[in-house]
Structures are given as C-alpha cells and as structure tokens.
C-alpha positions in Angstrom: 0.0 0.0 0.0 1.2 3.5 -0.8 0.5 6.7 1.1 1.0 10.2 -0.2 1.9 13.2 1.9 1.7 16.2 -0.5 5.5 16.4 -0.9 5.7 17.6 -4.5 8.8 17.8 -6.6 9.7 21.3 -7.9 11.8 21.1 -11.0 14.9 23.3 -11.6 13.7 26.2 -13.6 15.1 29.2 -15.5 14.8 31.4 -12.4 16.8 28.9 -10.4 19.6 29.0 -12.9 19.7 32.8 -13.4 21.8 35.0 -11.1 25.0 32.9 -11.0 24.1 31.0 -7.8 24.4 27.6 -9.5 27.6 28.4 -11.4 29.9 25.3 -11.6 27.3 23.2 -9.8 25.3 20.3 -11.2 21.8 20.8 -12.4 19.0 18.6 -13.7 16.3 20.2 -15.9 13.5 19.1 -18.1 11.9 20.9 -21.0 11.3 20.8 -24.8 14.0 21.1 -27.4 13.5 24.6 -28.7 16.3 24.5 -31.2 19.1 22.1 -32.1 22.4 22.7 -33.9 25.0 20.0 -34.4 28.2 21.7 -35.3 30.2 18.5 -35.8 32.5 18.7 -32.8 29.9 20.3 -30.5 26.1 20.3 -30.3 24.1 23.3 -29.1 20.5 22.8 -28.0 18.2 25.3 -26.5 15.7 24.0 -23.9 12.4 25.7 -23.4 11.6 25.6 -19.7 8.4 26.7 -17.9 9.8 30.2 -17.9 12.6 31.2 -20.3 15.1 29.1 -22.2 18.5 27.8 -21.4 21.4 27.0 -23.8 23.0 23.6 -23.4 26.2 22.3 -25.0 27.4 18.7 -25.4 29.4 16.3 -27.4 27.4 15.0 -30.3 27.9 11.4 -29.2 25.6 11.9 -26.2 22.7 13.1 -28.3 19.9 10.5 -28.4 19.2 9.1 -31.8 16.6 11.0 -33.6 16.6 14.0 -31.2 14.7 16.9 -32.8 12.9 20.1 -32.0 9.9 19.7 -29.6 11.3 16.4 -28.1 10.6 16.6 -24.4 13.8 15.6 -22.5 15.4 15.4 -19.1 18.9 16.8 -19.1 21.6 16.8 -16.5 25.0 18.5 -16.5 27.0 21.4 -15.0 26.0 25.1 -15.0 28.7 27.4 -16.1 29.0 31.1 -17.0 29.1 31.9 -20.7 28.8 35.6 -21.7 27.9 34.6 -25.3 24.9 32.5 -24.2 21.4 34.0 -23.7 21.2 34.9 -20.0 25.0 34.6 -19.5 25.0 30.9 -18.6 24.7 27.5 -20.2 24.6 23.9 -19.1 27.4 21.5 -20.2 25.2 18.5 -20.7 26.3 15.1 -19.5 23.2 13.0 -20.1 20.0 13.5 -22.1 16.9 11.3 -21.7 14.1 11.6 -24.2 10.6 11.6 -22.6 8.5 12.0 -25.7 8.8 12.7 -29.4 6.6 14.8 -31.7 4.7 12.9 -34.4 5.3 15.6 -36.9 7.5 18.7 -37.3 6.1 22.1 -36.3 4.7 24.1 -39.2 6.7 27.1 -38.1 10.1 28.0 -36.6 10.0 28.9 -32.9 13.6 30.0 -32.9 12.8 33.1 -35.0 12.7 36.3 -33.0 9.3 37.1 -34.6 7.0 34.6 -36.3 5.8 37.0 -38.9 2.4 35.2 -39.4 -0.8 36.9 -40.3 -3.5 37.0 -37.7 -5.7 34.2 -39.1 -2.8 31.8 -39.7 -1.4 32.5 -36.2 -4.8 31.9 -34.6 -5.4 28.7 -36.6 -2.0 27.4 -35.3 -2.5 28.7 -31.8 -1.4 25.6 -29.8 2.0 25.8 -31.6 2.3 29.6 -31.8 1.8 29.9 -28.0 5.2 28.2 -27.5 7.0 31.1 -29.1 9.0 33.3 -26.7 7.1 36.5 -27.5 3.7 34.9 -27.1 4.7 33.3 -23.8 5.9 36.7 -22.6 2.5 38.3 -23.3 0.7 35.8 -21.1 3.3 35.8 -18.4 2.7 39.6 -18.1 -1.1 38.9 -18.1 -0.6 36.4 -15.3 1.2 39.2 -13.4 -1.7 41.6 -13.8 -4.1 39.0 -12.5 -1.8 38.0 -9.6 -1.4 41.7 -8.7 -5.2 42.2 -8.7 -5.8 39.2 -6.4 -2.9 40.0 -4.1 -3.7 43.7 -3.8 -7.4 43.3 -3.1 -6.8 40.5 -0.6 -4.5 42.8 1.2 -7.2 45.5 1.2 -9.6 43.3 3.0 -11.5 41.9 -0.1 -13.1 38.5 -0.3 -12.9 36.6 -3.6 -16.2 35.3 -4.9 -17.4 33.1 -7.8 -20.7 33.9 -9.4 -22.9 32.1 -11.9 -22.3 32.5 -15.6 -25.7 31.0 -16.5 -28.3 33.6 -15.6 -32.0 34.4 -16.0 -31.6 38.0 -17.1 -28.9 40.3 -18.5 -27.1 42.8 -16.3 -26.5 45.3 -19.0 -29.7 44.9 -21.0 -29.9 45.3 -24.8 -29.4 42.6 -27.4 -25.8 41.8 -26.7 -26.6 38.7 -24.7 -26.2 35.0 -25.6 -29.4 33.0 -25.2 -29.5 29.4 -24.4 -32.0 26.6 -23.6 -31.7 25.7 -19.9 -33.8 22.6 -19.5 -36.7 24.2 -21.4 -36.3 27.6 -19.8 -34.8 30.7 -21.3 -31.4 31.5 -19.9 -28.4 33.6 -20.9 -24.6 33.7 -20.5 -23.7 36.4 -18.1 -22.8 39.8 -19.5 -21.1 40.6 -16.2 -21.2 39.6 -12.5 -22.8 43.0 -11.7 -25.9 41.9 -9.8 -24.1 39.2 -7.9 -21.2 41.3 -6.8 -23.5 44.0 -5.6 -25.4 41.4 -3.7 -22.2 40.2 -2.1 -21.1 43.7 -1.2 -24.1 43.6 1.2 -22.6 40.4 2.6 -18.8 40.8 2.8 -18.6 44.6 2.1 -15.6 44.2 -0.2 -15.6 41.5 -2.9 -13.8 40.7 -6.2 -14.0 38.2 -8.9 -11.8 37.1 -11.8 -13.9 35.3 -14.5 -15.3 35.1 -18.0 -17.7 37.7 -19.5 -19.8 37.1 -22.5 -21.0 39.7 -25.0 -23.0 38.8 -28.1 -21.9 41.9 -30.0 -21.4 41.4 -33.8 -18.1 43.3 -33.8 -15.2 42.6 -36.0 -12.7 45.1 -34.6 -9.2 44.9 -33.1 -10.6 45.8 -29.6 -13.6 43.5 -29.1 -14.0 39.9 -28.1 -17.2 37.9 -27.5 -15.7 36.3 -24.5 -13.2 38.0 -22.3 -11.9 37.9 -18.7 -13.2 40.5 -16.3 -11.4 41.8 -13.2 -14.4 42.9 -11.2 -14.7 44.4 -7.7 -17.4 45.9 -5.6 -17.1 47.7 -2.2 -19.5 49.1 0.3 -19.6 52.1 2.6 -18.0 54.4 0.0 -18.0 58.1 0.5 -18.0 58.8 -3.2 -17.2 57.1 -6.4 -13.7 58.5 -6.2 -13.1 55.9 -3.5 -13.4 53.3 -6.3 -11.1 55.3 -8.6 -8.5 55.6 -5.8 -8.7 51.8 -5.3 -8.0 51.1 -9.0 -5.1 53.6 -8.9 -3.7 51.6 -5.9 -4.1 48.3 -7.9 -2.2 49.8 -10.8 0.6 51.0 -8.6 0.9 47.5 -7.1 0.7 45.8 -10.5 3.4 48.0 -12.2 5.7 47.5 -9.2 5.2 43.7 -9.3 5.8 43.6 -13.1 9.0 45.7 -12.8 10.3 43.5 -10.0 9.4 39.9 -11.1 8.6 40.1 -14.9 11.6 42.1 -16.2 12.6 39.4 -18.8 9.2 39.4 -20.3 8.9 43.2 -20.3 12.3 43.4 -22.0 11.4 40.8 -24.6 8.4 42.8 -25.7 10.0 46.2 -25.2 7.2 47.1 -22.8 7.5 50.6 -21.2 5.5 50.5 -17.9 3.3 53.6 -17.5 3.8 56.0 -14.6 0.8 55.5 -12.3 1.7 57.7 -9.3 -0.5 60.6 -10.4 -3.4 59.8 -12.8 -5.5 62.8 -14.0 -9.3 62.8 -13.9 -11.4 64.7 -16.5 -15.1 65.2 -16.6 -16.8 63.6 -19.7 -17.9 66.9 -21.1 -14.5 68.6 -20.4 -12.6 65.7 -22.0 -14.7 65.8 -25.1 -14.3 69.6 -25.4 -10.5 69.7 -24.7 -9.6 67.0 -27.1 -11.8 68.5 -29.9 -10.2 71.9 -29.3 -6.7 70.5 -29.3 -7.0 68.0 -32.2 -10.2 68.7 -34.0 -12.5 65.9 -35.0 -16.3 65.7 -35.0 -18.3 64.0 -32.2 -21.2 62.0 -33.5 -22.4 60.8 -30.1 -23.0 63.5 -27.4 -23.6 60.8 -24.8 -20.6 58.5 -25.2 -17.1 58.4 -26.5 -16.3 56.9 -29.8 -12.9 55.0 -30.3 -11.5 58.0 -32.2 -12.4 60.3 -29.3 -10.9 58.0 -26.8 -7.7 58.1 -28.8 -7.7 61.9 -28.9 -8.4 62.1 -25.2 -5.6 59.7 -24.5 -3.3 61.8 -26.7 -4.3 64.9 -24.8 -3.6 63.2 -21.4 -0.1 62.2 -22.6 0.9 65.5 -24.3 -0.8 68.0 -22.0 -1.0 66.1 -18.6 2.0 63.8 -18.9 0.1 60.6 -18.3 -0.6 57.4 -20.3 -3.8 57.0 -18.3 -6.8 59.2 -17.6 -10.0 58.7 -15.7 -13.0 60.2 -17.5 -15.8 60.8 -15.1 -19.5 61.8 -15.0 -20.8 60.0 -18.1 -24.3 61.0 -19.2 -27.1 59.0 -17.6 -28.6 58.3 -21.0 -25.8 55.8 -21.9 -25.1 54.3 -18.4 -26.9 51.3 -17.0 -30.0 51.6 -14.7 -28.0 50.8 -11.6 -25.6 53.8 -12.1 -26.2 56.5 -9.6 -27.1 59.9 -11.0 -25.2 62.9 -9.9 -27.5 64.7 -7.4 -26.1 68.1 -8.6 -27.0 67.3 -12.2 -29.0 64.2 -12.9 -28.2 64.3 -16.6 -24.8 62.8 -15.5 -23.8 59.8 -13.4 -21.3 59.2 -10.7 -19.4 56.9 -13.0 -16.1 56.7 -14.9 -14.0 55.0 -17.5 -10.3 54.5 -17.4 -8.6 55.2 -20.7 -5.1 53.7 -21.1 -3.1 54.9 -24.1 -6.3 56.0 -25.8 -8.5 53.0 -25.1 -11.1 52.3 -22.5 -10.0 49.4 -20.2 -12.2 50.0 -17.2 -15.8 51.0 -16.5 -17.0 51.7 -13.0 -18.9 54.0 -10.6 -21.3 54.4 -7.7 -24.5 52.3 -7.7 -28.0 53.2 -6.7 -28.4 51.7 -3.2 -31.9 53.0 -2.2 -34.9 50.8 -3.0 -37.3 53.6 -4.0 -34.6 55.3 -6.2 -33.8 52.0 -8.0 -37.5 51.3 -8.6 -38.0 54.8 -10.0 -35.0 54.6 -12.3 -36.2 51.2 -13.7 -39.7 52.6 -14.3 -38.4 55.8 -15.9 -36.6 53.7 -18.4 -39.7 51.6 -19.2 -38.3 48.5 -17.5 -40.5 46.2 -15.5 -39.3 45.9 -11.9 -40.8 42.4 -11.8 -38.1 41.2 -14.1 -35.5 42.2 -11.5 -37.2 40.9 -8.4 -34.3 38.9 -7.0 -31.9 41.8 -7.7 -34.1 44.4 -6.1 -34.2 42.2 -2.9 -30.8 43.7 -2.0 -32.2 47.2 -2.1 -35.4 46.3 -0.4 -33.6 44.8 2.6 -31.0 47.5 2.9 -27.7 48.3 1.1 -24.8 50.6 2.1 -23.6 53.2 -0.4 -21.5 51.1 -2.7 -19.6 51.1 -6.1 -17.3 49.0 -8.1 -15.6 48.5 -11.5 -14.8 46.0 -14.2 -11.5 45.8 -15.9 -11.1 44.1 -19.3 -8.0 41.9 -18.8 -7.3 41.4 -22.5 -7.6 45.1 -23.2 -5.3 46.0 -20.3 -2.8 43.4 -21.6 -3.1 44.6 -25.2 -2.4 48.2 -24.3 0.4 47.5 -21.9 2.2 45.2 -24.3 1.6 47.4 -27.4 -0.3 44.8 -29.3 -2.3 45.7 -32.4 -5.2 43.3 -31.9 -6.9 42.1 -28.7 -6.9 38.6 -30.1 -3.1 38.5 -29.4 -4.0 39.0 -25.7 -6.3 36.1 -25.5 -5.0 32.5 -25.3 -7.8 31.2 -27.5 -9.9 34.1 -28.6 -13.6 33.9 -29.3 -15.1 36.3 -31.9 -18.0 36.1 -34.4 -16.3 33.5 -36.5 -14.0 31.6 -34.2 -14.9 28.7 -31.9 -11.6 26.8 -32.2 -8.9 25.9 -31.4 
C-alpha cells in the first residue's frame, strides 16, 4: 500500500539558474528542445523551460538518436557562466533522456525572433504559436496583472467570490446577450457579474471576482471579443465614487511594481514601457470631449458616449498635456449608463461613473451604484423597464444596502495596451469572436 503526503517535486527552472548561484554546480532540468544545432565537434541545443530558455552544449555522441525540436527531455549537467549565451549561462550536458517525441515537425520555426504570421494563420496554429517566446511573454505579463489584482485586493480586505455564468436576465440589458436553452427555460450567458457582486457587497462589504464575461456583439474590430476575462470588484460604505477610482489607482501601482520586479525578462522581450501610475488625472466627460476637440479637431457624432477615435484623442491629450498614459473620464451621461448607475445629485443628466482610458482605449468602467430601493425602482420605471423582471436583484435594495460602487477591468484590453499589441486577439489565449470557436 502507498500513502501520499503532498511532498511535490519542484523542477529546476530558469529562475533557479539565473543569477549565478548555481555556477559550476550540477543541475537537472526538463523541457522541450526549442532549437538544435549539431556543429560537428559540438552540439548546441536550447531547452524551453516553464519560464525562459537555457542553452545547453554537449558532445554530439551523447545526443539521443533522432533527437529533434519539440522532443521533451530530461537533461543533467553542470551550469557554467558563458557571456555569449542568452542569460549569460549555459549547461554543459552530460546526459539527455528523451521523454516523448513529436509525431510531426512544427509548421513554423519557434527559434525566430518574430514569427511573422498573419493573424488568421497565427490563430489557426494557436497551440503551436503559444510556445514562441514573445507569445509566452504576453501571457506571463497577463498572469502578473491577475496576480497583482488578487494580491492587492486581498491585502485591502476583499473576499474573492465566484458567481454564476448562466443567468435568467442580462445585467447590461440590450441585445448583446447570448441566449441558451436551460432545461426548457430561457437562460443567458452572463454579461457581467454585476448583480451578484452588488449582492455580495451587502454580505462581505468588499468583494472581487476574476472570471469570463460574454457579449453577443457582432463586432469585427481589433478591440472587441465575444468572451473576455473580467477583473471585477465591488465595495460598500464608500463616501463617493472617487473611492473606487483611488482603489483602482492603488491596484495599478501595485501591478506595475510587481511587473517591474518579477517580470523584467518578459517586459524586455516585448519592449514594454511601464506607465507612470503615481498621479493619474481625472477629467469630466464633457470637459474631456471639449478639450480633445479643441486641441486636435474631429467631430463627435455621439454626445452621450465616447467613440474610439475620441478615446484616442483624449488619450493623446492626457499624454501630451498632462504627462500621463492614463486618464479617468468621469461623469458620463445618464442616458448611456446602466440603470444601476447613480445619477449625480447636482446634475441628474450625468452619473457618478467613470471609465479609465489607457493609451487612448477604455480598459475599465465603474462608478457608484443606486443603493436606495425607491430610487432604484424609480429609475427602472423611468426607463420603461419592469421591476418584476429584477425581483431577486431588487431584494438587496429592499432589505438595505450601504452606499457602494465598483468597477470592471477588461483583462485582455489592459494586456493589449500594456504590451503594445495591435489586436486584442493576441492578448487572449484562445480568442472567441463572431467566426472563431476553435482551437
């Protein structure tokens, strides 16, 4: 009989080798053969580890027969400093054991600095493309953004929650909702966790969730997906919606510091310049529209919202005039905000809400919510909506809610803008749009 105790084996990784601490010491690593060059008297192979790659050198006679790219191997040898090798070190291999072999060669070369594939080809070959160093760097940075979100909010007293993604009504309304048959009943894929995170703000006061969001919008743009990852939070007992804004600014400070400290190789690989986040300007919606139009021209076709071109101009204004890659745009018109957004008591035409623009693109939407029962009923009715359709949601207002607010960050958009990608699909592992359901 065998008993297990949870004593897992951690492999030697790139981060264990870097820094010179293992110089002239033995090491055993496992990984995939990223590239292989047999120079006659000496063989060079690059191993792709969980993070990063390491150069290995050996005599050709210890290479296993038929060794090729994408073979998975175990390799042991001695670590030594080598200024000409990537990372300044290499492993002098003494033994190589093949664990598995590919059934076919890759249809692309992972050793190239850039793959140079068009978007459709790259997405069709996604399982192979994701092994490339630049692709891996994007999603390591994305992992850092998620890690920072969870760590920062946990440190601020938030509770992580997990809400349903099959729902009986849409949180955002409109037609941008996926319908499905739920055992003979009408159901939908959740447009956001909005109703549930508000509910849980009445339970735990401060909550957050990291999960999928579904939008049935028939877009074919570089900035839209039909499924994306939302970084959502909600907090109670706020004094104003600026409490929510300050919280996001705190998260961004934490995230950029974490990336700089622990994700430097990935940042360098992509040439990422982290934005300064110590002082982020805030502009009212109407002022932002006016200032950008006066500075750069351009016609606004929608007085109640910002079009992508306007977001770009406002982002340019923030950079050139205010010295910031980010700008909070506040007090959006009530006409274009959801029914749960609280109107500004000083001017009900506007709401106590905001978007965060990052390098000219909206990455966050948030604000203060209606917390009074009578006020929420009145706003639903004023919009021609039937309160009976929101009975379970209105329960939180009926039985008492503190002043509260929250936000939702689009993870893929944040990643896209940070990494300087030209299409949001590059920031999604397996993107879903109007035409793509695989791989």
